[in-house]
C-alpha positions in Angstrom: 35.7 3.0 -6.4 34.2 3.0 -10.0 33.3 -0.5 -9.6 31.8 -0.2 -6.4 29.6 2.8 -7.7 28.6 1.1 -10.9 27.5 -1.6 -8.7 25.4 0.1 -6.1 24.4 3.4 -7.8 24.5 2.7 -11.5 22.3 5.5 -12.6 24.9 8.0 -11.0 27.7 7.7 -13.3 25.2 7.8 -15.8 24.3 10.7 -15.0 28.1 12.3 -13.8 29.6 15.3 -15.5 32.2 13.4 -17.2 33.6 16.4 -19.2 33.7 18.4 -16.1 35.6 15.4 -14.5 38.1 15.1 -17.2 38.9 18.6 -17.2 39.6 18.6 -13.5 42.3 15.5 -13.8 43.7 16.7 -16.9 44.2 20.3 -15.2 46.1 18.9 -12.5 47.9 15.8 -14.0 49.1 17.7 -17.2 50.0 20.6 -14.8 52.3 18.3 -12.6 53.9 17.0 -15.8 54.5 20.8 -17.1 56.1 21.4 -13.7 58.5 18.7 -14.3 59.4 19.6 -17.9 62.9 21.5 -17.7 61.7 23.6 -20.8 58.7 24.7 -18.6 60.8 25.7 -15.9 63.0 27.7 -17.9 60.2 29.4 -19.6 58.4 30.7 -16.3 59.5 34.3 -15.3 61.9 34.1 -11.8 59.4 35.3 -9.4 61.9 34.9 -6.4 62.5 38.0 -4.6 59.7 39.9 -6.7 58.1 42.3 -5.3 54.9 42.1 -3.5 53.0 44.3 -6.3 54.7 41.9 -9.2 53.2 38.8 -7.1 49.7 40.1 -6.9 49.8 41.4 -10.3 51.0 38.1 -11.6 48.7 36.0 -9.7 45.6 38.0 -10.5 46.5 38.0 -14.6 47.5 34.3 -14.3 44.3 33.3 -12.7 42.5 34.8 -15.5 44.2 32.6 -18.5 44.4 29.5 -16.5 42.5 29.5 -13.4 43.1 30.3 -10.3 43.7 26.6 -8.6 46.5 26.0 -11.3 48.0 29.5 -11.0 48.4 28.8 -7.1 50.1 25.6 -8.1 52.4 27.1 -10.9 53.3 30.2 -8.6 53.8 28.4 -5.4 57.1 27.1 -7.3 58.0 30.5 -8.3 57.8 32.3 -5.5 57.2 32.1 -1.7 53.4 30.8 -1.0 52.8 33.4 1.6 49.7 35.6 2.1 50.5 37.5 -1.0 50.1 34.6 -3.2 46.8 33.7 -1.3 45.2 37.2 -2.2 46.5 37.1 -5.7 45.3 34.2 -6.7 41.7 34.4 -4.6 41.2 38.2 -6.3 42.2 36.3 -9.6 39.2 34.4 -9.4 37.0 37.3 -10.3 37.3 38.7 -13.5 36.5 36.3 -16.2 34.7 32.8 -16.6 38.1 31.1 -16.6 39.3 33.0 -13.3 37.9 30.1 -11.4 36.4 26.7 -12.2 33.7 27.6 -10.0 32.5 30.2 -11.9 33.0 27.8 -15.1 31.0 25.5 -13.5 28.1 27.5 -11.9 27.6 29.2 -15.6 27.7 25.9 -17.5 25.3 24.3 -14.9 22.5 27.1 -15.5 21.9 27.1 -19.0 20.4 30.4 -18.9 21.0 32.1 -21.9 23.0 35.2 -21.8 24.1 34.8 -18.3 27.9 34.7 -19.4 27.6 38.4 -20.2 25.9 39.0 -17.5 28.4 37.6 -15.4 31.3 39.6 -16.7 29.2 42.8 -16.6 29.5 42.2 -12.5 32.7 40.1 -12.3 35.3 42.6 -14.5 34.3 45.6 -12.5 34.5 43.5 -9.4 38.1 42.2 -9.8 39.4 45.9 -10.6 38.1 46.8 -7.1 39.0 43.5 -5.3 42.8 44.3 -7.0 43.0 47.6 -6.0 41.8 46.9 -2.6 44.3 44.1 -2.0 47.1 46.4 -3.2 46.1 48.7 -0.7 46.2 46.3 2.0 49.1 45.5 1.3 50.6 49.1 2.0 
């Protein structure tokens, strides 16, 4: 693919955001390798049989640390990949910039000074509101 692109569109490869592509590649590749490591699996909390609230809170918090896509991959091996997990990682996309790679990409592309602080002024309260709403909807 890279060879074909370099032949037909050489400027495309020069203007690609290679650090971002590398982050995506390493995130999924390394995460899958980590998930295969016995020590890593043993270090993860056992979420089988966990309450919906615990899955929701864990998914939201884990998304703030490693982003919601990797959190989905990790948690889907620890608890049932159901509606609660989907709510948890989607709500977890709000909050800090790392909650979702889309946040990171948009803010990185913007280059507007101070936008990160403005983003968090809206996203953190929205994370709290969305978390409470998801918890309420779960009943």
